[in-house]
C-alpha positions in Angstrom: -167.4 -3.6 -158.7 -165.4 -6.6 -157.6 -161.9 -7.6 -156.7 -160.0 -10.6 -155.4 -156.7 -10.6 -153.6 -154.4 -13.5 -154.0 -151.3 -14.4 -152.1 -150.7 -17.6 -154.0 -149.6 -17.8 -157.7 -152.5 -16.9 -160.0 -154.1 -19.8 -161.7 -155.9 -19.7 -165.0 -159.2 -19.9 -163.1 -158.2 -17.0 -160.8 -157.6 -14.9 -163.9 -161.3 -14.9 -164.8 -163.9 -12.8 -163.1 -167.3 -14.3 -161.8 -168.7 -13.9 -165.4 -165.9 -15.9 -166.8 -164.2 -12.9 -168.5 -160.6 -11.9 -167.8 -160.2 -9.3 -165.0 -159.7 -5.9 -166.7 -157.0 -4.8 -164.1 -154.3 -6.5 -162.2 -151.7 -5.3 -159.8 -148.8 -7.3 -158.3 -147.0 -6.1 -155.3 -144.5 -8.6 -153.8 -146.3 -11.9 -153.5 -149.8 -10.4 -153.6 -151.9 -10.1 -156.7 -155.0 -7.9 -156.9 -157.5 -8.6 -159.7 -160.4 -6.2 -160.3 -162.9 -4.8 -162.7 -162.3 -1.3 -161.3 -159.3 1.0 -160.7 -161.0 2.2 -157.6 -161.2 -1.3 -156.2 -157.5 -1.8 -157.0 -156.6 1.3 -155.1 -158.9 0.3 -152.3 -156.8 -2.8 -151.8 -153.6 -0.7 -151.8 -155.0 2.2 -149.7 -157.4 1.3 -146.9 -160.7 3.2 -147.1 -160.1 4.5 -150.6 -162.8 2.5 -152.2 -165.3 3.8 -149.5 -165.0 7.4 -150.7 -168.3 8.4 -152.3 -168.3 9.0 -156.0 -169.5 12.6 -155.8 -167.7 15.8 -156.7 -166.7 16.2 -153.0 -165.7 12.5 -153.0 -163.6 13.0 -156.1 -161.7 15.8 -154.3 -161.2 13.5 -151.3 -159.9 10.7 -153.5 -157.4 13.1 -155.1 -156.2 14.0 -151.6 -155.8 10.3 -150.8 -153.8 9.7 -154.0 -151.7 12.8 -153.4 -150.8 11.8 -149.9 -149.9 8.3 -151.1 -147.8 9.8 -154.0 -145.9 12.0 -151.6 -145.2 9.0 -149.4 -144.1 6.9 -152.4 -141.9 9.6 -153.7 -140.2 10.0 -150.3 -139.7 6.2 -150.1 -138.3 5.9 -153.6 -136.1 9.0 -153.2 -134.6 7.5 -150.0 -134.1 4.2 -151.7 -132.3 5.7 -154.7 -130.2 7.9 -152.5 -129.1 5.0 -150.4 -128.5 2.7 -153.4 -126.4 5.2 -155.2 -124.5 6.0 -152.0 -123.7 2.3 -151.5 -122.6 2.0 -155.1 -120.3 5.0 -154.6 -122.1 7.2 -157.2 -123.4 9.5 -154.5 -121.2 10.6 -151.6 -123.3 12.7 -149.2 -120.4 14.2 -147.3 -119.0 15.5 -150.6 -122.3 16.9 -151.8 -123.3 20.6 -151.4 -126.1 21.5 -149.0 -128.5 22.7 -151.7 -128.2 19.3 -153.5 -128.7 17.4 -150.3 -131.7 19.5 -149.4 -133.2 18.9 -152.8 -132.6 15.1 -152.6 -133.7 14.6 -149.0 -136.5 17.1 -148.5 -140.0 15.8 -147.9 -141.9 15.7 -151.2 -144.8 17.4 -149.4 -142.7 20.5 -150.2 -142.2 20.8 -154.0 -138.7 21.3 -155.3 -138.3 24.8 -156.5 -135.5 26.7 -158.4 -134.2 23.6 -160.2 -134.3 24.0 -163.9 -132.4 20.8 -164.9 -131.5 17.9 -162.6 -128.2 16.3 -163.7 -127.2 14.6 -160.4 -126.7 10.8 -160.7 -129.4 10.2 -158.1 -132.8 10.6 -159.9 -135.1 13.2 -158.4 -138.5 11.7 -157.5 -141.3 14.2 -157.7 -145.1 14.4 -157.6 -146.4 15.8 -160.9 -149.4 17.8 -159.7 -147.0 20.1 -157.7 -145.9 21.4 -161.1 -147.2 22.8 -164.4 -149.8 22.3 -165.9 -151.4 21.8 -162.5 -149.6 24.8 -160.9 -147.5 27.6 -162.1 -144.3 26.0 -160.9 -142.0 24.9 -163.7 -141.2 21.2 -163.6 -137.5 20.3 -163.5 -136.1 18.5 -166.5 -133.3 15.9 -166.7 -132.9 12.9 -164.3 -136.4 13.1 -162.9 -139.0 10.4 -162.3 -142.6 11.3 -161.8 -145.6 10.0 -160.0 -149.0 11.5 -161.1 -151.9 11.2 -158.7 -154.2 13.3 -160.9 -156.4 10.3 -161.7 -156.4 6.6 -160.8 -154.9 5.3 -164.0 -152.1 7.8 -164.0 -151.4 7.1 -160.4 -151.2 3.3 -160.9 -148.9 3.9 -163.9 -146.7 6.1 -161.7 -146.4 3.5 -159.0 -145.4 1.0 -161.6 -143.0 3.4 -163.2 -141.2 3.7 -159.9 -141.1 -0.1 -159.5 -143.4 -0.2 -156.5 -146.0 -2.4 -158.3 -146.6 -4.2 -161.6 -149.8 -2.9 -163.2 -151.5 -4.6 -166.1 -154.6 -3.7 -168.1 -156.1 -6.7 -169.9 -156.5 -6.4 -173.7 -154.6 -3.2 -174.2 -150.9 -3.7 -174.6 -150.3 0.1 -174.7 -151.7 0.4 -171.1 -149.5 -2.3 -169.5 -146.8 -1.2 -167.2 -144.3 -3.3 -165.2 
């Protein structure tokens, strides 16, 4: 497994791995680009120590915990961003919002949202998918909901990209690219 981390614009030469082939995976976050032949290496660049987790059944469980913790943190950050953005645009007025809605929007995503069948509020609800069915018996809310799924590395990276935290590209498979 190999990776390079670039803080300068990516050149044509940078886009090739040591064997001269295009890197299979790329992530861009801000001005940093990470190119790798492994999703684990990509995540290791985003989450310190992730790529040092042993690839064993116990290590797989530990990696899931790492991804889950990062997903909760990302969901909290993005929920805060959307709440603030919508408030600044006048589409969300906290002082005119009922306590249950405020609690649902502002509660730490470490604690799953319960008792919400359909979310129609203008501020999207940002949730971690493995807190809901099919991973648990908890019914997932429908409506204006954005998800991050730490179940596996690929889903997690797509989730980060879907929330706008990174741009994630998979070489040679247009169906896998996310921005």
